C-alpha positions in Angstrom: 1.5 -32.8 130.7 -0.9 -29.9 130.4 -1.8 -29.3 126.4 -2.1 -25.5 126.2 -1.7 -25.4 122.3 -4.3 -25.9 119.7 -5.0 -29.6 118.9 -4.9 -30.6 115.4 -7.7 -31.6 113.6 -8.0 -35.5 113.1 -10.4 -37.4 110.4 -11.2 -41.2 111.2 -11.9 -43.3 108.5 -15.7 -44.5 108.5 -14.0 -47.7 106.9 -11.1 -48.9 108.9 -11.3 -46.3 111.7 -7.9 -45.2 110.9 -7.0 -42.1 112.2 -6.1 -39.2 109.5 -5.2 -35.7 109.2 -8.3 -33.3 109.0 -7.0 -31.9 105.6 -6.9 -35.4 103.9 -9.3 -36.1 101.4 -8.4 -40.1 101.3 -7.8 -43.0 103.8 -4.1 -43.3 104.1 -4.7 -47.0 105.3 -7.5 -48.0 103.2 -8.0 -45.4 100.2 -11.4 -44.4 100.7 -12.9 -40.8 100.5 -13.0 -39.0 103.8 -15.3 -36.3 102.5 -18.1 -35.7 104.9 -16.4 -37.5 107.9 -16.4 -35.6 111.2 -13.7 -33.8 112.3 -14.2 -34.0 115.7 -11.4 -34.5 118.1 -10.3 -37.5 119.6 -11.6 -36.7 123.0 -15.1 -36.0 121.5 -17.2 -39.3 122.2 -20.1 -39.6 119.7 -23.5 -41.2 121.0 -23.9 -43.7 121.5 -20.8 -44.0 123.6 -18.3 -46.8 122.4 -16.2 -49.2 124.9 -12.8 -48.5 124.8 -12.0 -51.8 123.7 -14.4 -52.3 121.1 -12.7 -52.8 117.5 -13.9 -50.8 114.6 -16.0 -53.5 113.2 -18.0 -54.2 116.2 -18.2 -50.4 116.4 -19.7 -50.3 112.6 -21.8 -52.9 113.8 -23.5 -51.2 116.0 -24.6 -48.3 114.3 -28.0 -47.9 112.9 -28.2 -50.1 109.3 -30.9 -48.3 108.0 -30.9 -44.4 107.4 -27.6 -43.7 108.0 -26.0 -46.8 106.1 -27.6 -45.5 103.0 -26.7 -41.8 103.8 -23.0 -43.0 104.1 -23.8 -45.2 100.8 -24.4 -42.3 99.0 -22.0 -40.2 100.1 -19.7 -42.3 99.0 -21.1 -43.3 95.5 -20.8 -39.2 94.7 -17.7 -38.6 96.0 -16.6 -41.6 93.7 -18.6 -40.2 91.1 -17.4 -36.6 91.2 -14.0 -37.9 91.3 -14.0 -39.9 88.0 -16.1 -37.0 86.6 -13.5 -34.5 87.5 -10.6 -37.1 85.8 -13.3 -37.7 82.8 -13.7 -34.1 82.5 -10.1 -33.1 82.3 -9.5 -35.5 79.8 -12.2 -34.2 77.7 -10.3 -30.9 78.2 -7.0 -32.6 77.5 -8.0 -34.4 74.0 -10.0 -31.0 72.9 -6.7 -29.0 73.4 -5.1 -31.7 71.5 -7.9 -31.7 68.8 -7.9 -27.9 68.3 -3.8 -27.9 68.4 -4.1 -30.4 65.7 -7.4 -28.8 63.9 -5.0 -25.5 63.8 -2.1 -26.5 62.6 -3.9 -28.7 59.9 -5.6 -25.5 58.8 -2.5 -23.4 58.8 -0.7 -26.3 56.6 -4.2 -26.1 54.6 -4.1 -22.2 54.1 -0.3 -22.5 53.1 -0.3 -25.0 50.9 -3.6 -23.2 49.3 -1.2 -19.9 48.7 1.4 -22.3 47.2 -1.1 -23.3 44.7 -2.6 -20.0 44.1 1.0 -18.6 43.3 1.4 -21.6 41.1 -2.0 -20.9 39.6 -3.3 -24.2 39.9 -6.9 -23.3 40.8 -8.0 -26.5 41.5 -6.2 -27.7 44.4 -6.1 -23.7 45.6 -9.7 -23.8 46.1 -9.4 -27.3 48.1 -6.8 -26.4 50.2 -8.3 -23.3 51.0 -11.6 -25.0 52.1 -9.8 -27.2 54.3 -8.1 -24.1 56.0 -11.8 -23.2 57.4 -12.1 -19.6 58.8 -8.6 -19.0 59.2 -8.0 -15.5 58.3 -9.6 -14.9 54.7 -9.7 -18.3 53.3 -13.2 -18.4 52.4 -12.5 -15.3 50.2 -9.7 -16.7 48.7 -11.6 -20.3 48.0 -14.2 -18.3 46.3 -11.5 -16.4 44.2 -10.0 -19.9 43.0 -13.0 -21.3 42.8 -13.8 -18.3 40.1 -11.2 -18.7 38.3 -11.3 -22.3 37.5 -14.8 -21.6 36.3 -13.5 -19.0 33.9 -10.3 -21.2 32.9 -12.9 -24.1 32.2 -15.3 -21.8 30.0 -12.4 -20.4 27.9 -10.9 -23.8 27.3 -14.1 -25.2 26.3 -14.6 -21.9 24.2 -11.3 -22.6 22.7 -11.7 -26.3 21.8 -14.7 -25.8 20.2 -13.5 -22.9 17.9 -10.9 -24.8 17.0 -12.8 -27.7 16.0 -15.1 -25.1 13.4 -12.2 -23.4 12.1 -12.2 -20.3 14.0 -8.6 -19.9 14.8 -8.7 -16.3 16.3 -11.2 -17.5 18.5 -9.7 -20.4 19.6 -6.1 -18.5 19.9 -7.9 -15.7 22.0 -9.4 -18.1 24.6 -6.6 -20.6 24.9 -3.9 -17.5 25.4 -6.4 -16.2 27.9 -6.5 -19.9 29.5 -2.6 -20.0 29.4 -3.0 -16.3 31.5 -5.2 -18.1 34.1 -3.2 -21.4 34.5 -0.6 -22.1 32.2 -0.1 -25.6 32.7 -3.9 -26.4 32.6 -4.4 -29.5 30.8 -3.1 -29.9 27.0 -4.0 -26.0 26.6 -0.1 -25.4 25.7 -0.6 -27.7 22.9 -3.9 -26.7 21.4 -2.6 -22.9 21.1 0.5 -23.7 19.5 -1.4 -26.0 16.9 -3.8 -23.1 16.3 -1.0 -20.5 15.8 0.7 -22.9 13.7 -2.4 -23.3 11.6 -3.1 -20.1 11.3 0.8 -18.9 10.4 0.4 -21.7 7.4 -3.4 -22.0 6.3 -4.3 -18.3 7.9 -1.8 -16.8 5.2 -2.7 -18.8 2.1 -2.2 -16.8 -0.6 -0.5 -14.2 0.4 2.6 -12.7 -2.1 4.9 -10.1 -0.8 7.9 -8.0 -2.8 11.2 -8.6 -1.0 13.2 -5.4 -1.9 16.8 -5.7 -1.1 18.9 -8.1 0.6 20.5 -11.4 -1.2 17.2 -12.7 -3.0 15.1 -9.8 -3.7 11.8 -10.8 -5.8 8.4 -11.9 -4.8 7.4 -14.6 -2.5 4.5 -16.7 -2.1 3.1 -18.6 1.1 0.7 -21.5 0.2 -1.7 -23.3 2.5 1.4 -25.6 3.9 3.2 -22.6 5.2 5.9 -23.0 2.8 7.0 -19.7 1.1 8.5 -20.2 -2.7 10.3 -17.7 -4.6 8.9 -16.5 -7.7 11.6 -17.7 -10.4 12.7 -14.5 -12.3 11.3 -11.9 -10.1 13.0 -9.0 -9.1 12.9 -6.1 -6.7 10.8 -4.3 -9.3 8.2 -7.0 -10.0 4.6 -6.5 -9.3 1.4 -9.1 -8.9 -0.6 -8.0 -12.5 -3.7 -10.2 -12.2 -5.1 -13.3 -10.1 -7.5 -15.8 -10.7 -10.6 -16.1 -8.3 -9.2 -18.9 -6.8 -5.8 -17.2 -6.5 -4.3 -20.5 -7.6 -3.4 -18.8 -11.1 -2.0 -15.4 -11.4 0.6 -12.9 -13.2 3.7 -11.3 -12.3 6.0 -9.3 -14.4 9.7 -9.9 -14.8 12.6 -8.6 -16.9 13.9 -10.1 -19.9 16.1 -9.1 -23.2 15.8 -9.1 -26.5 17.0 -13.1 -26.7 13.5 -13.8 -25.2 11.5 -12.1 -27.6 13.2 -14.3 -30.6 10.9 -17.3 -30.5 9.9 -19.2 -33.3 7.8 -17.6 -35.5 8.0 -14.4 -34.0 10.9 -11.4 -34.1 9.6 -8.8 -31.8 7.5 -8.1 -29.2 3.3 -7.0 -31.4 2.3 -5.1 -28.4 5.6 -3.3 -27.3 8.1 -2.3 -30.5 11.3 -2.9 -30.4 12.9 0.5 -31.9 16.3 0.6 -30.0 17.8 -2.9 -31.4 18.5 -6.3 -29.6 20.2 -4.8 -26.6 17.6 -3.1 -24.9 16.2 -4.8 -21.8 12.1 -4.3 -21.1 9.7 -6.5 -18.7 7.1 -9.1 -19.9 4.5 -10.8 -17.7 4.8 -14.5 -16.4 1.9 -16.7 -16.0 2.2 -19.4 -13.0 -0.3 -21.8 -11.6 0.2 -23.2 -8.2 -1.6 -26.4 -6.6 -1.3 -27.6 -3.0 2.5 -28.9 -3.4 4.1 -25.7 -4.7 4.4 -24.4 -8.1 2.7 -26.7 -11.3 3.8 -24.7 -13.9 5.3 -21.2 -15.1 4.4 -20.0 -18.5 6.2 -16.6 -20.0 4.0 -14.0 -22.0 6.6 -12.0 -23.7 3.8 -11.0 -26.5 2.1 -8.8 -23.6 2.9 -5.6 -22.4 4.8 -5.9 -19.1 3.1 -2.4 -17.7 -0.3 -3.9 -18.2 -3.0 -5.7 -15.5 -4.7 -8.4 -16.4 -8.5 -10.0 -15.7 -9.1 -14.0 -15.9 -12.1 -15.2 -17.7 -13.5 -18.9 -18.1 -11.5 -19.8 -20.9 -8.5 -17.1 -21.2 -7.1 -13.7 -19.7 -8.0 -10.3 -20.7 -5.0 -8.2 -20.9 -5.1 -4.1 -20.4 -2.3 -2.0 -21.8 -1.8 1.8 -21.2 -0.9 3.7 -24.2 0.6 6.7 -23.4 3.1 6.7 -26.7 -0.3 6.8 -28.9 -1.8 10.0 -26.4 -4.9 7.9 -26.4 -6.6 7.9 -23.0 -7.7 4.8 -21.7 -5.9 1.1 -22.2 -5.9 -1.7 -25.4 -7.2 -4.7 -24.4 -6.0 -7.9 -25.9 -7.6 -11.3 -25.1 -5.7 -14.2 -25.0 -7.1 -18.0 -24.8 -4.0 -19.8 -25.4 -1.3 -18.0 -23.8 0.7 -18.1 -26.9 1.5 -15.2 -29.5 -2.3 -15.4 -30.6 -3.5 -12.3 -28.5 -6.2 -10.7 -30.0 -7.0 -7.3 -29.6 -10.5 -6.5 -28.6 -10.5 -2.3 -28.4 -9.7 0.1 -30.9 -8.7 3.9 -28.8 -7.8 5.6 -31.9 -11.2 4.6 -33.6 -13.2 5.5 -30.4 -13.8 1.4 -29.6 -13.5 0.7 -26.1 -13.8 -2.1 -23.6 -15.9 -1.0 -20.8 -16.8 -4.0 -18.6 -16.0 -7.5 -18.8 -18.1 -10.8 -17.3 -15.9 -13.3 -17.0 -17.9 -16.2 -15.8 -19.6 -16.3 -19.3 -16.4 -14.6 -21.4 -18.0 -11.7 -22.7 -17.5 -8.1 -22.9 -19.4 -4.6 -23.1 -18.0 -2.3 -25.8 -18.3 1.0 -26.3 -18.3 3.1 -29.4 -18.5 6.7 -29.4 -21.0 8.4 -31.8 -20.4 12.1 -32.7 -17.8 14.5 -31.4 -18.0 15.2 -27.7 -19.8 18.6 -27.2 -22.4 17.9 -29.9 -26.0 17.5 -28.9 -25.9 14.4 -30.5 -22.8 12.8 -29.0 -23.6 9.5 -27.7 -22.2 6.3 -27.2 -23.2 2.7 -28.4 -22.9 0.0 -26.1 -22.9 -3.6 -27.6 -22.5 -7.3 -25.8 -20.0 -9.5 -27.4 -17.7 -12.5 -26.9 -14.3 -12.4 -25.2 -12.3 -11.2 -28.5 -15.0 -8.9 -29.3 -16.8 -11.2 -32.1 -20.5 -11.4 -32.6 -21.5 -8.0 -31.1 -24.8 -7.7 -30.1 -26.5 -3.8 -29.6 -27.9 -2.9 -26.6 -28.5 0.6 -26.5 -27.4 4.3 -27.6 -26.5 6.0 -24.8 -26.6 9.7 -24.6 -23.2 11.3 -24.1 -20.0 9.3 -22.8 -20.4 6.4 -20.5 -17.4 6.3 -18.4 -18.7 3.3 -15.5 -20.1 0.1 -16.1 -20.6 -3.4 -14.7 -22.3 -6.5 -15.3 -24.1 -8.0 -12.4 -22.8 -11.3 -10.9 -25.4 -13.7 -12.1 -24.8 -11.6 -15.3 -28.2 -10.8 -16.2 -27.9 -6.8 -16.0 -25.7 -4.4 -17.2 -25.2 -1.1 -14.9 -23.7 1.8 -16.7 -23.4 5.9 -16.1 -23.6 8.5 -18.5 -22.6 12.0 -18.5 -23.3 14.9 -20.7 -21.4 18.1 -20.9 -23.6 20.8 -22.4 -24.7 23.7 -21.0 -25.3 21.9 -17.6 -23.5 18.8 -16.7 -26.1 15.8 -16.5 -25.3 12.3 -15.1 -27.3 9.5 -15.3 -27.3 5.7 -13.8 -29.0 3.2 -15.9 -29.8 -0.5 -15.6 -30.6 -3.0 -18.8 -31.1 -6.4 -18.8 -28.6 -8.4 -21.2 -30.6 -12.0 -21.3 -33.8 -11.1 -21.9 -36.4 -13.3 -20.7 -39.6 -12.5 -23.0 -38.9 -14.2 -25.7 -35.8 -12.1 -27.1 -37.8 -8.5 -27.1 -34.9 -5.7 -27.5 -34.1 -4.6 -24.1 -34.8 -1.3 -23.3 -33.1 1.1 -20.2 -33.8 1.7 -16.8 -33.3 5.2 -15.7 -32.5 4.9 -11.9 -31.1 8.3 -10.6 -29.9 12.2 -12.3 -27.8 14.4 -11.4 -27.5 17.8 -13.0 -25.4 20.6 -11.9 -23.5 23.5 -13.6 -19.9 23.0 -14.8 -18.8 25.4 -11.9 -19.4 23.0 -9.0 -17.3 20.7 -7.8 -19.1 19.5 -5.0 -21.3 16.9 -6.6 -21.0 13.3 -7.3 -23.2 10.4 -8.7 -21.6 6.2 -8.8 -23.5 3.1 -8.8 -22.3 -0.4 -7.9 -24.0 -3.7 -7.7 -24.6 -5.5 -4.4 -22.2 -8.5 -4.9 -24.1 -11.7 -4.3 -25.5 -14.4 -6.3 -28.3 -15.3 -3.8 -30.7 -12.7 -4.3 -32.2 -11.0 -7.6 -29.8 -8.5 -8.2 -29.5 -4.7 -6.3 -27.8 -1.8 -7.1 -26.7 1.2 -4.8 -26.6 4.6 -6.3 -24.6 7.6 -4.7 -25.8 10.7 -5.0 -23.6 13.9 -3.4 -24.6 17.3 -3.7 -23.6 20.1 -1.6 -23.2 18.8 2.3 -25.5 15.7 1.6 -25.4 12.2 0.5 -28.4 10.5 -0.5 -27.7 6.0 -0.7 -30.4 4.4 -2.5 -31.0 0.7 -3.1 -32.9 0.1 -6.5 -34.3 -3.1 -7.7 -33.5 -3.1 -11.3 -36.6 -4.9 -12.8 -38.8 -2.1 -11.3 -36.1 0.7 -11.3 -38.0 1.4 -7.7 -36.3 2.3 -4.5 -36.0 -0.2 -1.7 -33.8 1.5 0.9 -33.2 5.1 1.3 -30.4 6.8 3.4 -30.1 10.2 3.6 -27.0 11.9 5.3 -24.1 13.9 5.5 -21.2 13.6 2.7 -17.7 13.6 3.0 -17.3 17.2 2.8 -14.8 17.1 0.3 -14.7 14.7 -3.0 -11.7 12.7 -2.3 -12.7 9.5 -3.1 -13.1 6.7 -0.3 -13.4 3.2 -0.7 -16.6 2.0 0.5 -17.1 -2.1 1.2 -19.9 -4.5 1.0 -20.0 -7.3 3.5 -19.8 -11.1 1.9 -23.7 -11.4 2.1 -24.3 -8.0 0.3 -26.7 -7.3 3.4 -24.0 -4.5 4.4 -22.4 -1.4 3.3 -19.9 -0.2 5.6 -18.5 3.7 4.5 -16.3 6.6 6.1 -19.0 9.5 6.9 -17.8 13.1 7.6 -20.5 14.4 10.0 -21.1 18.3 11.1 -17.6 18.0 13.3 -16.3 14.4 13.2 -15.7 11.7 11.3 -17.5 8.2 11.5 -17.2 4.7 10.4 -20.6 3.7 9.4 -22.0 0.0 8.6 -25.6 0.4 6.5 -28.2 -2.7 6.1 -28.9 -2.6 2.6 -31.9 -5.5 3.3 -35.3 -3.9 2.4 -37.9 -3.5 5.9 -34.6 -3.7 7.9 -33.3 0.0 7.8 -30.4 0.1 10.4 -27.5 1.9 11.0 -24.2 1.8 13.2 -21.4 4.4 13.3 -18.4 4.6 15.6 -16.1 7.3 16.0 -12.7 7.2 13.3 -10.2 9.3 13.8 -9.7 11.0 10.4 -9.5 14.7 9.0 -12.1 15.5 6.6 -9.0 16.2 3.8 -7.7 12.3 4.6 -8.8 9.3 2.4 -10.3 6.3 3.8 -10.6 3.0 2.3 -13.0 0.5 4.5 -13.2 -3.1 4.0 -15.0 -6.0 5.6 -12.6 -8.7 6.8 -13.2 -11.8 5.1 -15.2 -13.4 8.3 -17.6 -9.8 8.5 -16.9 -10.0 11.6 -14.4 -7.0 11.6 -14.3 -3.7 9.8 -11.3 -2.2 8.5 -10.5 1.3 7.9 -7.1 2.8 6.2 -7.0 6.2 6.7 -4.2 7.7 4.7 -3.0 11.8 3.9 -4.1 13.2 0.5 -1.5 13.2 -2.3 0.3 16.3 -1.4 3.3 18.0 0.0 2.5 17.1 3.5 1.0 13.1 2.5 3.2 11.5 5.2 5.0 7.8 4.5 2.5 6.0 6.8 -0.9 5.1 7.4 -3.1 3.9 10.3 -4.9 0.7 10.1 -7.8 0.9 12.6 -10.7 -2.0 12.8 -13.8 -2.2 14.5 -15.6 -5.3 15.6 -18.7 -6.1 14.5 -20.8 -8.4 17.0 -24.0 -10.7 16.4 -27.0 -8.2 15.5 -24.8 -5.4 13.4 -23.4 -3.5 16.6 -20.1 -2.2 16.0 -17.5 -1.5 18.9 -14.8 0.8 19.8 -12.9 1.3 16.4 -9.0 0.3 17.8 -5.6 0.9 16.3 -4.3 -2.2 14.9 -1.2 -1.3 12.9 0.8 1.5 11.3 1.4 0.6 8.0 3.7 2.2 5.2 2.2 4.5 2.5 3.4 3.9 -1.2 0.8 6.1 -2.9 1.2 3.5 -5.9 -2.0 1.2 -6.6 0.3 -1.2 -7.8 2.1 -1.7 -4.1 -0.2 -2.0 -1.4 0.9 -2.1 1.7 -1.9 -4.0 3.5 -3.9 -7.1 2.6 -6.5 -9.2 4.2 -6.0 -13.3 4.0 -9.2 -14.9 2.5 -8.9 -17.3 6.3 -10.0 -14.5 8.0 -8.1 -14.5 11.2 -5.1 -12.2 10.1 -4.6 -9.1 8.7 -0.5 -8.3 6.8 1.0 -5.1 6.0 4.1 -3.7 5.9 5.4 -1.2 8.0 7.5 1.6 8.1 10.8 -0.2 8.6 10.2 -2.1 5.5 8.8 -5.5 7.7 5.9 -7.5 6.6 3.7 -8.3 9.6 0.7 -10.4 10.6 -1.8 -9.1 13.5 -5.2 -10.4 14.7 -8.1 -8.1 14.1 -8.3 -7.5 17.8 -4.8 -5.6 17.7 -3.2 -8.9 19.1 -0.6 -11.3 18.2 1.7 -9.1 16.0 4.2 -11.1 14.7 7.2 -10.1 12.2 7.3 -12.4 9.0 9.8 -10.9 6.5 12.4 -7.7 6.5 13.1 -5.7 3.3 9.7 -5.7 2.7 8.1 -3.6 0.0 4.6 -4.3 -1.0 1.6 -7.3 0.3 -0.7 -8.8 -1.9 -3.8 -11.3 -1.0 -4.1 -13.4 -4.3 -7.5 -15.0 -2.9 -9.0 -11.7 -1.9 -12.1 -10.8 -3.5 -12.2 -7.9 -5.5 -15.7 -7.0 -6.3 -16.5 -6.1 -2.6 -15.1 -2.5 -3.2 -16.6 0.5 -4.0 -14.7 3.8 -5.2 -17.5 6.3 -4.5 
């Protein structure tokens, strides 16, 4: 039968001789590779010719055993290697695909875990998880952000713990609150913050006294260093603080009484406040209280002293200043009580021109002034005496020209500062200093004239005042303010030489409203309100010779407003209370500002930290600076007692129905009315 169709390609296996289709790669009989095997049709007979009856094995023997055999071996080797290489490459590809899939899944899981940790503010875990996320999305940026948050958290935590260890509770609370903002559950920061706040509200308000005016239990309340609040026995809604010892452990308040309480053995009436209205009258008298860490130690009623007076504690007793409106005399009669009994001794005598113009509490001494001749007489003068606490053993110091209207004794007790004024053709005001304890063998002291201001009687834009720089650690220094017109000069004097050491020229306050300036605790700085051409500033001056410096920040106040400036007890803030003048538009609030004083004396921007009520009564203050120095206490217009940190944070309600607040331990020698 003739073959008229294309003959199929046949591949013969070189190993076993079996015939395979031409498209086959492996022999179907022995499995050997067929690559390179001729696909010549079966009718083709290669050279040398084969016998028809030869087996495949015999045919292989007849082949040449040198180069053809080597070529055949090489073909088989490389054919097998390529096959295994392909399988290996495929296996590696599968492994890479599996690894890449696993890595992608792991990075996705890590990124997701990092996002969850960041949302929970667990920044250490977030940073670690985002690192594992590799280059996925923005993982690197989020890892850096989380790491920065962790570093900031650690820095603030260290700052807070170190501040706590040194008793700087404000810094500790500020730092730990920021830690809580960054990571609320970090370490023991929450417990440390609670402990710091508890400490501040306890010890930080030690010595704070406030008056509750309404409610079921009106009266005075005082807090001790354990945070306990004590109601003062017998006090009512009209009681005020009348005197406080420097350590705040003893103070005097007034309380209501009746005639029966005056009928004590040996006395039938109050010697300082006679009773013309019979036994049914009701009046007020002082009560002395002494505190210790556990509470009240003792309360002593002092009905022999006038309830409207004020007191100054001496080393061994109490001076009591009693106003005398019924006598028509201007000023205060001063009594000294050494035993807190009915044996109070009158020191002054206003009707005879004998006044107490200064006291020296650490040494229980007084300065007594006696006017000679009539006012307006060319011989008008005032004799100044140094005497004991009761005015005993007076020693003449100087015969001063005119009236002595301001006097004070230095902290060390060596110098007397006084200001005189003579009203003749012109008004002459002069600041003087005189030693109280001469070191030259008892020679009579002579006064040093520091500064004089002279003006016609019709001028009102003039003033001269002086004060000691309050420090025990350096020789006494005196600062004098001289205002005339729109200029003011502040000068620091050494009283030994009466020579100026520091001079500060500047603008005056624009009006003669009395502004309260303040000295720093170390006596090296003076903070004041200053009125420049078109703005009010809060200014801090350096009083140290050779270190002249001034820092000023803008203060929101008008020229006719009174500003009271104080240093916070830690010297780290300057506090300014801006009050409207006592007029028809005086208002009922005062704004309390604070400016942080950084290391080096640089003032930061003034910040409003509180709005307090305005009482216009010096016996009823609405702002107090607790001695611990972390908090300011104030009474707001709703008659609520609040505390707030000097940076304006942490405002806390303490009590309601409060009319006034005092700090019993505050230093009173740091303020200067000028």
